[in-house]
N, C-alpha and C positions, 0 to 999 in steps of 0.2 A: 504494500500500500504506499503510495506517495502521500505526502502531507497535504497537497492541494492539487488534484489532478485536472483542474478545469481552466480553460482559457479566460484570462481576466476580462471582466465585463460581460461574459456570456450569461445567459439566464441560469445555467447550472451553477456557475461561480457565484452569482448573486444569491441563489437559494442556499448554497453551502455557507456563504458568509452570513446569511440571515440566521441559519441554525447556530453558527458560531457566535453570533451576537446574542441570541437567546440564552446560550449556554454561559456567557460571560458573567451573568448576574444570578445570585442565589434566589431563593424563593420569595424573600420579603420585598424585594424591589424589582422583581422580574417584569419586563414589559408585557409578557403574555398574561401574567397573573394580575396585572394592573387594570382595575376597572374604571379608572377616571382619566388616565393619560398623564398622571403626575410623574411617572417614570419613563415616558416615551422618549425623552432626550438622552437617556443614560447610554453611554458608549456607542453613540451613533457614528458611523464612519463619515469622512469628509466628502465622499463623492456621491452618496446616495442617502436617502432617508427611508429607513425601514418602518413599516407599520406592523404592529404585532398581532392584532386579532385577539383571540382567546382560546382557552382550553375546552370550550364547550358552552352552549348557551349564547347569551347576547351581552354585549358590552357597548357603552357610549363613552368615548374618550375625547378629550380636548387637548390639543397641543399646538405649539408654534413650531413651524418648519422654516429653516433658513431659506431665503430666496435663492433660486438657482439650483436647488436640489431636486432631482427626480425622485419619484416614490417607487418602492418595490415592496409587494406584500402578497401573502397567500390568501386566496379565497378559501382554500382548503389545502392542508398538507399533512404529511405523516413522515416521521423521521425514525431512525433506528438502525440497527445492524442489518435488517432485512427489509427496509422500507421499499414499497413498490406500488404500482397503480392499483387502485380499487375500482373494479369495473363499473360500479353504479355511481361513482363520485360525480357531483355537479357543483358548479360554483358560478357566481355572478359578481360583478363589481360595477359600481356606478360612481362617477365624478361629477359633482354638481348636478345630480339627478339625470345625467346622461350615461347610458350604458357604456362601459369600458371593457375591451376584450380581456379574457383570462386565457392563458395558454398552459398546457401541460408541460411541466419541467420535470425531467427525470435525471437526478444526480445520483445515478446508480453506482458509479465508481466510488468506493469508500474514501472519505476524507477525514482528516484528524481533527477531533474536537477536544480542547482542553477547557474545561468549564470551571466555574465557581463551585464551591462545595454545595451539594444538594440542589444543583441547577436542575431545571426540568428536562433536559436533553439527556445527560449522562448520569446524573445524580452523583457524580464524583468529579474530581479535578482532572481526570484523564491521564494520558491521552487515550481516546477512544475512537475506533473507526465507526463512522456514521454514514448513512445514505439518507437522501431526502427525495420525496416525490410530492408533487402537488400541482394545483391549478393556481398560477401566479399571474399578477398584473404588474406591468411596468408603466408608469405614468410620467410623461415629460414634465419638467419643472412647471409649476403653476404660477401665474402671475400673483404679485403681492395682493393681499386681502384675505377675505374669508372664503373658505371652501368646505364642501361637505364630501367625504368619501365614505361609501358604504360597500361592504362585501359580505357575502354569505357563501356557505358551502355545506355539503352533506355527504355522508358516505353511502346514502341510499338505504341504510339500515337503521334509521332513527337518531343517529349522531349528527348534530348540526352545530355550526358556528355562525355567528353574526356579529359584525363589528361596525359601528358608526363613528366616524372621526369628524369632529368639527375642527378644522385646521385654520390656523392664521399663518399665512405666509408673509414673512417680514424680512 
């Protein structure tokens, strides 16, 4: 296993980086556990702004995104040592109430994750090989001001996620 097998900037690399971002924070301030957006800014990379979503159910979050940053987020995803497509999975994304495409991204080549203790990805500090699959959205930088981003996904078997972000781009 190489530590990072994906071409920089590719959807697979962004999905792998998103998983590493989630793993970098323990359970108390983790962006996926955050139901308000208070921790959305933690450990964000300089070249993209990740939106976290949730571990199931629905959340509404508020955060400020630096101007000029594209967004990347999963409408639905699964990670782990054997993550792969779930046949019935569906997902949707909307930016300012306009439907935005979601695309399947399969980062099936294992990449290394070193996480914070008790993080939701590895539960350990690692290194741990992880794969990720999901329905992901890439959004070009939004103009300064208020924006709404919504995304939902389901595994087709009753598990559902939904997130609504009120964003301020500044």
